[in-house]
N, C-alpha and C positions, 0 to 999 in steps of 0.2 A: 450346569452345576452352579455356576456363578449367579445365575438368576434366582435359583432356589435359596441360596445364601442371603441375597438381598431381600427376598420376600420374607424369610424368617426374621431378619433384623427389623423390618418394617412392622411385622405383626407384634414383636416384642415391644417395640417403642410405642405403638398405639395402645397396647394393653397397659403398659406402665404409666403413660400419661392419662389414660382414662380412669385409672384407679385413684388419682389424686383428688378429684372432685367428688368422690362418692359420699363423703361425710358432710352432713348438713350442720348448720350452726347449733342446733339443739341436740344433736346426737351426743351420747355419752360414750366414752371409751372405757371398756371394761379391761382391767388388768388382773391377771391371775395373782393370787397370794404368793405362790411359789416364786414368781418372778420378782416380786417385791422383796421377799426374804433373801433371794440370791443377790439382789442389788446391794443390800447392806453388807454382805460379805466381800464384795468386789471392790475393796479399797485398794487402789494400785500403789499407794504409798506405804501400806502397812509392812511389807517386807523391808523396805528401807528404814522405816522407823524402828522396827524390831532390831535390825542389825545395828543401827545407831545407838539405841538404848543399851544393847549388850556391849558395844564398844566402850561407851562411857562408863557404865557400871555393870560389871559382869552379873548375869542372872536377871537383869531388868528386862531384857528382850523376851525371856521366857515368861516373866510376869505379864508383860504386855500381850503376849499370845495366850494368856490364861492357862499356861502349862506349869502350874505351881510345883508339881512334883519333880520337875527337872532342876529347880533352884538348889536343893541340897546336893544333887549330883555335880552341879557346876562348882559350888563352893567346896565340896569334898575333893574334887579333882584339882582345883587350883590351890586349895589349902595344903593338900598333901605334897604337891610338887614344890610349892614355896617352902614348906617345912624342910624338905630334903635339900633344896637350894641353900637355905640358910645354914643348915647343919653341916653340909659339905664345905661351905665357905668358912665356917668357924673352925672346923678341923684343919682345913688348908692353912688358915692363919696361924694356928697353934704349931703345926709342923714347920712352917716357914720361920716363925719367930724363934723356935727352938734351934733351927739350923743357923740362923743369924747370930744368936747368942753363942752358939758353939764356935762360930768363926771368930767372934770377938774374944773368946777365951774363957767364957763362963761355963761351968759344968754343973751348976746347981738347978737344973730344970727338971720338968716332969719326964722328959724323954732321955734321961742319961743312960738308960739301958740300950738305946739304939745307937748304931754307928752312923756316920755321915751318909753312906749310901742308902741306908734305910730311911733316913729323914728325907732325902731327895725323892726316893720312890714313893713315900707317903704323900709328899707334896704333889707329885704328878698324879697319883691315884685320886686324891681329893679334888684336884683341879679339873681332872677329866669328868669326875662325877658331878662337880658343880656346874660345868658347862653343859653336860647332858641334862641336868635338872632344869637349867635355864631354858634349854631347848624344849623340854617337855612342858614347862610352864607356858611358854609362848604357843605351843601347839594346842594346849587346852584352852587358852584364851581365844585363839582364832577358831577353834572348834565350837566354842560357845557362841561366837558371832555367826558362824555358818549355820549352826543349829537353829538359832532364832530366825534367821532369814529364810531358811528352807521351810521351817514350820509355818511361818507366816504365808509363804507361797502355797503350801499345801492346804491351808485353811480356805483358800479360794477355789480349791479343786472340788468339782461337783461329784459328790458320792451319794447316790441314792439307790433305791431298790430296782430301778429300771435297768441298770447295768449290773450284770452278775458274771462271776467267774467261778465255776464249780468243777473240781476234779471228779472224775467218774471212773469207777472200776467196773469193767465189763468182761464177759467171757467170750472169747473168739470161738465161733461155732466150728470152724474148720480145724483148728489145732487143739481145741479144748484147753486153752491156756487163759489165764487172767491177764488182761491188759489194762494199762492206766491211760485214760484219755482226759482231755480237758474240753470243757464246753464254755464258750463265750457267747452270751446272749444279750440282746438289747431289746427292751420292751418299749414300743412306741406309744403306748396308751397313756 
């Protein structure tokens, strides 16, 4: 058994070394067009660049990936969450200022119809919503970066007609029931 293993290794080594000297000086190397096209998509730095661009300027990573339709979604999500953040901060400040004025003895504010417990409850409510809005804003910001990075990675993924995945509905002859099956095929041509 050991001798057969050594013989196989020797045969593989001889074949690999003999293939190095096969091309002569005048021979041309033919490269398929599909290989050249795939080489241009295989930039290993593009996911990092897309994430960096989205981190510096939200939506720029999507522009770098040429997914322009995602830019309004990024700005819509970030803009909406920032709007609620600022709105809740403004209402929190109004309730806080009204409570502080009431503690100082002034009664001529916009919230004179509320008692002290309602002003404190309003402050807590808007503070909680402000913090939640800040968290959602950060979530959308990081989601923007992750989306740009993943999209750049998937641009390098080879999708062609050779690989197919097709669901198939077939009738079972034994039970006369319809069954759902999946067919995964790869064409080597």
